[in-house]
mmCIF file of the N, C-alpha and C atoms, coordinates in Angstrom:
data_MODEL
# 
_entry.id   MODEL 
# 
loop_
_atom_site.group_PDB 
_atom_site.id 
_atom_site.type_symbol 
_atom_site.label_atom_id 
_atom_site.label_alt_id 
_atom_site.label_comp_id 
_atom_site.label_asym_id 
_atom_site.label_entity_id 
_atom_site.label_seq_id 
_atom_site.pdbx_PDB_ins_code 
_atom_site.Cartn_x 
_atom_site.Cartn_y 
_atom_site.Cartn_z 
_atom_site.occupancy 
_atom_site.B_iso_or_equiv 
_atom_site.pdbx_formal_charge 
_atom_site.auth_seq_id 
_atom_site.auth_comp_id 
_atom_site.auth_asym_id 
_atom_site.auth_atom_id 
_atom_site.pdbx_PDB_model_num 
ATOM 1   N N  . UNK A 1 1  ? 220.113 325.828 129.957 1.00 0.00 ? 1  UNK A N  1 
ATOM 2   C CA . UNK A 1 1  ? 219.583 324.787 131.033 1.00 0.00 ? 1  UNK A CA 1 
ATOM 3   C C  . UNK A 1 1  ? 220.760 325.297 132.120 1.00 0.00 ? 1  UNK A C  1 
ATOM 4   N N  . UNK A 1 2  ? 221.751 326.506 131.895 1.00 0.00 ? 2  UNK A N  1 
ATOM 5   C CA . UNK A 1 2  ? 223.024 326.755 132.896 1.00 0.00 ? 2  UNK A CA 1 
ATOM 6   C C  . UNK A 1 2  ? 221.831 327.877 134.061 1.00 0.00 ? 2  UNK A C  1 
ATOM 7   N N  . UNK A 1 3  ? 220.659 328.128 133.282 1.00 0.00 ? 3  UNK A N  1 
ATOM 8   C CA . UNK A 1 3  ? 219.984 328.967 134.731 1.00 0.00 ? 3  UNK A CA 1 
ATOM 9   C C  . UNK A 1 3  ? 219.200 328.573 135.188 1.00 0.00 ? 3  UNK A C  1 
ATOM 10  N N  . UNK A 1 4  ? 218.749 327.315 134.788 1.00 0.00 ? 4  UNK A N  1 
ATOM 11  C CA . UNK A 1 4  ? 217.482 326.036 135.925 1.00 0.00 ? 4  UNK A CA 1 
ATOM 12  C C  . UNK A 1 4  ? 218.410 325.719 136.655 1.00 0.00 ? 4  UNK A C  1 
ATOM 13  N N  . UNK A 1 5  ? 220.183 324.782 136.662 1.00 0.00 ? 5  UNK A N  1 
ATOM 14  C CA . UNK A 1 5  ? 220.532 324.606 137.084 1.00 0.00 ? 5  UNK A CA 1 
ATOM 15  C C  . UNK A 1 5  ? 221.690 325.386 138.214 1.00 0.00 ? 5  UNK A C  1 
ATOM 16  N N  . UNK A 1 6  ? 221.720 325.999 137.672 1.00 0.00 ? 6  UNK A N  1 
ATOM 17  C CA . UNK A 1 6  ? 222.026 327.765 139.123 1.00 0.00 ? 6  UNK A CA 1 
ATOM 18  C C  . UNK A 1 6  ? 220.811 327.142 139.675 1.00 0.00 ? 6  UNK A C  1 
ATOM 19  N N  . UNK A 1 7  ? 220.035 328.205 139.522 1.00 0.00 ? 7  UNK A N  1 
ATOM 20  C CA . UNK A 1 7  ? 218.419 328.408 140.198 1.00 0.00 ? 7  UNK A CA 1 
ATOM 21  C C  . UNK A 1 7  ? 218.252 326.949 141.438 1.00 0.00 ? 7  UNK A C  1 
ATOM 22  N N  . UNK A 1 8  ? 218.528 325.447 140.200 1.00 0.00 ? 8  UNK A N  1 
ATOM 23  C CA . UNK A 1 8  ? 217.921 325.055 141.946 1.00 0.00 ? 8  UNK A CA 1 
ATOM 24  C C  . UNK A 1 8  ? 218.933 324.215 142.388 1.00 0.00 ? 8  UNK A C  1 
ATOM 25  N N  . UNK A 1 9  ? 220.057 323.685 141.540 1.00 0.00 ? 9  UNK A N  1 
ATOM 26  C CA . UNK A 1 9  ? 221.514 323.305 142.142 1.00 0.00 ? 9  UNK A CA 1 
ATOM 27  C C  . UNK A 1 9  ? 222.563 324.633 143.170 1.00 0.00 ? 9  UNK A C  1 
ATOM 28  N N  . UNK A 1 10 ? 222.338 326.143 143.194 1.00 0.00 ? 10 UNK A N  1 
ATOM 29  C CA . UNK A 1 10 ? 223.558 326.789 144.495 1.00 0.00 ? 10 UNK A CA 1 
ATOM 30  C C  . UNK A 1 10 ? 222.379 327.574 145.352 1.00 0.00 ? 10 UNK A C  1 
ATOM 31  N N  . UNK A 1 11 ? 222.831 327.959 146.336 1.00 0.00 ? 11 UNK A N  1 
ATOM 32  C CA . UNK A 1 11 ? 222.470 328.832 147.258 1.00 0.00 ? 11 UNK A CA 1 
ATOM 33  C C  . UNK A 1 11 ? 221.300 329.937 147.079 1.00 0.00 ? 11 UNK A C  1 
ATOM 34  N N  . UNK A 1 12 ? 222.390 330.263 145.899 1.00 0.00 ? 12 UNK A N  1 
ATOM 35  C CA . UNK A 1 12 ? 221.540 332.092 145.853 1.00 0.00 ? 12 UNK A CA 1 
ATOM 36  C C  . UNK A 1 12 ? 221.004 331.330 145.018 1.00 0.00 ? 12 UNK A C  1 
ATOM 37  N N  . UNK A 1 13 ? 220.902 330.715 144.285 1.00 0.00 ? 13 UNK A N  1 
ATOM 38  C CA . UNK A 1 13 ? 219.291 330.330 143.228 1.00 0.00 ? 13 UNK A CA 1 
ATOM 39  C C  . UNK A 1 13 ? 218.253 329.761 143.937 1.00 0.00 ? 13 UNK A C  1 
ATOM 40  N N  . UNK A 1 14 ? 218.335 329.293 145.339 1.00 0.00 ? 14 UNK A N  1 
ATOM 41  C CA . UNK A 1 14 ? 217.568 328.331 146.198 1.00 0.00 ? 14 UNK A CA 1 
ATOM 42  C C  . UNK A 1 14 ? 217.147 329.825 146.502 1.00 0.00 ? 14 UNK A C  1 
ATOM 43  N N  . UNK A 1 15 ? 217.785 330.889 147.586 1.00 0.00 ? 15 UNK A N  1 
ATOM 44  C CA . UNK A 1 15 ? 217.514 331.908 147.872 1.00 0.00 ? 15 UNK A CA 1 
ATOM 45  C C  . UNK A 1 15 ? 216.867 332.501 147.341 1.00 0.00 ? 15 UNK A C  1 
ATOM 46  N N  . UNK A 1 16 ? 217.117 332.785 145.635 1.00 0.00 ? 16 UNK A N  1 
ATOM 47  C CA . UNK A 1 16 ? 216.566 333.868 144.639 1.00 0.00 ? 16 UNK A CA 1 
ATOM 48  C C  . UNK A 1 16 ? 215.406 333.376 144.917 1.00 0.00 ? 16 UNK A C  1 
ATOM 49  N N  . UNK A 1 17 ? 214.672 331.692 144.872 1.00 0.00 ? 17 UNK A N  1 
ATOM 50  C CA . UNK A 1 17 ? 213.351 331.162 144.528 1.00 0.00 ? 17 UNK A CA 1 
ATOM 51  C C  . UNK A 1 17 ? 212.585 331.323 145.047 1.00 0.00 ? 17 UNK A C  1 
ATOM 52  N N  . UNK A 1 18 ? 213.445 330.954 146.754 1.00 0.00 ? 18 UNK A N  1 
ATOM 53  C CA . UNK A 1 18 ? 212.593 331.562 148.156 1.00 0.00 ? 18 UNK A CA 1 
ATOM 54  C C  . UNK A 1 18 ? 211.792 332.642 147.844 1.00 0.00 ? 18 UNK A C  1 
ATOM 55  N N  . UNK A 1 19 ? 212.489 333.405 147.960 1.00 0.00 ? 19 UNK A N  1 
ATOM 56  C CA . UNK A 1 19 ? 212.379 334.654 147.223 1.00 0.00 ? 19 UNK A CA 1 
ATOM 57  C C  . UNK A 1 19 ? 210.698 334.782 146.696 1.00 0.00 ? 19 UNK A C  1 
ATOM 58  N N  . UNK A 1 20 ? 211.292 334.742 144.850 1.00 0.00 ? 20 UNK A N  1 
ATOM 59  C CA . UNK A 1 20 ? 210.051 334.361 144.021 1.00 0.00 ? 20 UNK A CA 1 
ATOM 60  C C  . UNK A 1 20 ? 208.594 334.421 144.055 1.00 0.00 ? 20 UNK A C  1 
ATOM 61  N N  . UNK A 1 21 ? 209.068 332.938 145.289 1.00 0.00 ? 21 UNK A N  1 
ATOM 62  C CA . UNK A 1 21 ? 208.136 332.802 145.801 1.00 0.00 ? 21 UNK A CA 1 
ATOM 63  C C  . UNK A 1 21 ? 207.248 332.737 147.431 1.00 0.00 ? 21 UNK A C  1 
ATOM 64  N N  . UNK A 1 22 ? 207.864 333.314 147.802 1.00 0.00 ? 22 UNK A N  1 
ATOM 65  C CA . UNK A 1 22 ? 207.297 334.516 148.678 1.00 0.00 ? 22 UNK A CA 1 
ATOM 66  C C  . UNK A 1 22 ? 207.203 335.854 148.649 1.00 0.00 ? 22 UNK A C  1 
ATOM 67  N N  . UNK A 1 23 ? 207.399 336.187 147.607 1.00 0.00 ? 23 UNK A N  1 
ATOM 68  C CA . UNK A 1 23 ? 206.866 336.833 146.868 1.00 0.00 ? 23 UNK A CA 1 
ATOM 69  C C  . UNK A 1 23 ? 204.669 337.412 146.313 1.00 0.00 ? 23 UNK A C  1 
ATOM 70  N N  . UNK A 1 24 ? 204.964 335.787 145.578 1.00 0.00 ? 24 UNK A N  1 
ATOM 71  C CA . UNK A 1 24 ? 204.005 335.277 144.666 1.00 0.00 ? 24 UNK A CA 1 
ATOM 72  C C  . UNK A 1 24 ? 202.729 335.145 145.998 1.00 0.00 ? 24 UNK A C  1 
ATOM 73  N N  . UNK A 1 25 ? 202.999 334.165 147.376 1.00 0.00 ? 25 UNK A N  1 
ATOM 74  C CA . UNK A 1 25 ? 202.579 333.970 148.341 1.00 0.00 ? 25 UNK A CA 1 
ATOM 75  C C  . UNK A 1 25 ? 202.216 334.589 149.132 1.00 0.00 ? 25 UNK A C  1 
ATOM 76  N N  . UNK A 1 26 ? 202.291 335.659 149.232 1.00 0.00 ? 26 UNK A N  1 
ATOM 77  C CA . UNK A 1 26 ? 202.034 337.449 149.743 1.00 0.00 ? 26 UNK A CA 1 
ATOM 78  C C  . UNK A 1 26 ? 201.066 338.166 148.566 1.00 0.00 ? 26 UNK A C  1 
ATOM 79  N N  . UNK A 1 27 ? 201.373 338.153 147.970 1.00 0.00 ? 27 UNK A N  1 
ATOM 80  C CA . UNK A 1 27 ? 200.244 338.469 147.013 1.00 0.00 ? 27 UNK A CA 1 
ATOM 81  C C  . UNK A 1 27 ? 198.907 338.475 147.091 1.00 0.00 ? 27 UNK A C  1 
ATOM 82  N N  . UNK A 1 28 ? 199.368 337.188 147.089 1.00 0.00 ? 28 UNK A N  1 
ATOM 83  C CA . UNK A 1 28 ? 197.703 337.027 146.399 1.00 0.00 ? 28 UNK A CA 1 
ATOM 84  C C  . UNK A 1 28 ? 196.731 336.830 148.097 1.00 0.00 ? 28 UNK A C  1 
ATOM 85  N N  . UNK A 1 29 ? 197.826 336.334 149.270 1.00 0.00 ? 29 UNK A N  1 
ATOM 86  C CA . UNK A 1 29 ? 197.063 336.458 150.502 1.00 0.00 ? 29 UNK A CA 1 
ATOM 87  C C  . UNK A 1 29 ? 197.328 339.056 151.294 1.00 0.00 ? 29 UNK A C  1 
ATOM 88  N N  . UNK A 1 30 ? 198.006 339.569 149.824 1.00 0.00 ? 30 UNK A N  1 
ATOM 89  C CA . UNK A 1 30 ? 196.962 340.321 149.872 1.00 0.00 ? 30 UNK A CA 1 
ATOM 90  C C  . UNK A 1 30 ? 195.933 341.016 149.142 1.00 0.00 ? 30 UNK A C  1 
ATOM 91  N N  . UNK A 1 31 ? 195.285 340.560 147.943 1.00 0.00 ? 31 UNK A N  1 
ATOM 92  C CA . UNK A 1 31 ? 194.992 340.043 146.942 1.00 0.00 ? 31 UNK A CA 1 
ATOM 93  C C  . UNK A 1 31 ? 193.478 339.692 148.124 1.00 0.00 ? 31 UNK A C  1 
ATOM 94  N N  . UNK A 1 32 ? 193.689 338.836 148.520 1.00 0.00 ? 32 UNK A N  1 
ATOM 95  C CA . UNK A 1 32 ? 192.430 338.172 149.056 1.00 0.00 ? 32 UNK A CA 1 
ATOM 96  C C  . UNK A 1 32 ? 191.811 339.567 150.456 1.00 0.00 ? 32 UNK A C  1 
ATOM 97  N N  . UNK A 1 33 ? 193.044 339.706 151.666 1.00 0.00 ? 33 UNK A N  1 
ATOM 98  C CA . UNK A 1 33 ? 192.976 340.725 152.339 1.00 0.00 ? 33 UNK A CA 1 
ATOM 99  C C  . UNK A 1 33 ? 192.081 341.678 152.302 1.00 0.00 ? 33 UNK A C  1 
ATOM 100 N N  . UNK A 1 34 ? 192.658 341.946 151.176 1.00 0.00 ? 34 UNK A N  1 
ATOM 101 C CA . UNK A 1 34 ? 192.210 343.798 150.414 1.00 0.00 ? 34 UNK A CA 1 
ATOM 102 C C  . UNK A 1 34 ? 190.402 343.798 149.741 1.00 0.00 ? 34 UNK A C  1 
ATOM 103 N N  . UNK A 1 35 ? 190.626 342.611 148.925 1.00 0.00 ? 35 UNK A N  1 
ATOM 104 C CA . UNK A 1 35 ? 189.037 342.246 148.302 1.00 0.00 ? 35 UNK A CA 1 
ATOM 105 C C  . UNK A 1 35 ? 188.494 342.035 149.628 1.00 0.00 ? 35 UNK A C  1 
ATOM 106 N N  . UNK A 1 36 ? 188.748 341.171 150.831 1.00 0.00 ? 36 UNK A N  1 
ATOM 107 C CA . UNK A 1 36 ? 187.258 341.192 152.033 1.00 0.00 ? 36 UNK A CA 1 
ATOM 108 C C  . UNK A 1 36 ? 187.361 342.318 152.173 1.00 0.00 ? 36 UNK A C  1 
ATOM 109 N N  . UNK A 1 37 ? 188.505 343.036 153.015 1.00 0.00 ? 37 UNK A N  1 
ATOM 110 C CA . UNK A 1 37 ? 188.400 344.166 153.600 1.00 0.00 ? 37 UNK A CA 1 
ATOM 111 C C  . UNK A 1 37 ? 187.082 344.859 152.246 1.00 0.00 ? 37 UNK A C  1 
ATOM 112 N N  . UNK A 1 38 ? 186.853 345.510 150.975 1.00 0.00 ? 38 UNK A N  1 
ATOM 113 C CA . UNK A 1 38 ? 186.589 346.130 150.177 1.00 0.00 ? 38 UNK A CA 1 
ATOM 114 C C  . UNK A 1 38 ? 185.418 345.928 150.376 1.00 0.00 ? 38 UNK A C  1 
ATOM 115 N N  . UNK A 1 39 ? 184.642 344.145 150.719 1.00 0.00 ? 39 UNK A N  1 
ATOM 116 C CA . UNK A 1 39 ? 183.638 344.288 150.487 1.00 0.00 ? 39 UNK A CA 1 
ATOM 117 C C  . UNK A 1 39 ? 182.824 343.946 151.938 1.00 0.00 ? 39 UNK A C  1 
ATOM 118 N N  . UNK A 1 40 ? 182.898 344.981 153.076 1.00 0.00 ? 40 UNK A N  1 
ATOM 119 C CA . UNK A 1 40 ? 182.823 345.492 153.844 1.00 0.00 ? 40 UNK A CA 1 
ATOM 120 C C  . UNK A 1 40 ? 182.390 346.297 153.554 1.00 0.00 ? 40 UNK A C  1 
ATOM 121 N N  . UNK A 1 41 ? 181.017 345.794 153.958 1.00 0.00 ? 41 UNK A N  1 
ATOM 122 C CA . UNK A 1 41 ? 180.078 347.791 154.358 1.00 0.00 ? 41 UNK A CA 1 
ATOM 123 C C  . UNK A 1 41 ? 180.258 349.239 154.698 1.00 0.00 ? 41 UNK A C  1 
ATOM 124 N N  . UNK A 1 42 ? 180.884 349.990 155.002 1.00 0.00 ? 42 UNK A N  1 
ATOM 125 C CA . UNK A 1 42 ? 180.959 350.778 155.525 1.00 0.00 ? 42 UNK A CA 1 
ATOM 126 C C  . UNK A 1 42 ? 180.985 351.043 157.182 1.00 0.00 ? 42 UNK A C  1 
ATOM 127 N N  . UNK A 1 43 ? 181.608 351.281 157.730 1.00 0.00 ? 43 UNK A N  1 
ATOM 128 C CA . UNK A 1 43 ? 181.864 351.440 159.236 1.00 0.00 ? 43 UNK A CA 1 
ATOM 129 C C  . UNK A 1 43 ? 182.366 349.931 159.711 1.00 0.00 ? 43 UNK A C  1 
ATOM 130 N N  . UNK A 1 44 ? 182.335 349.965 158.976 1.00 0.00 ? 44 UNK A N  1 
ATOM 131 C CA . UNK A 1 44 ? 182.660 347.680 159.342 1.00 0.00 ? 44 UNK A CA 1 
ATOM 132 C C  . UNK A 1 44 ? 183.998 348.110 159.376 1.00 0.00 ? 44 UNK A C  1 
ATOM 133 N N  . UNK A 1 45 ? 184.989 347.137 161.069 1.00 0.00 ? 45 UNK A N  1 
ATOM 134 C CA . UNK A 1 45 ? 186.149 346.475 160.762 1.00 0.00 ? 45 UNK A CA 1 
ATOM 135 C C  . UNK A 1 45 ? 186.667 345.434 160.373 1.00 0.00 ? 45 UNK A C  1 
# 
């Protein structure tokens, strides 16, 4: 339980949580971006 308490109540825990969430959002964005680019016919940007 100390892990969850530290994650949500300390400055380094909240910063770690923010970084984890940012990386997940960035990974989803890159997935959609590259998937859309791969579906385009050759020669189109």
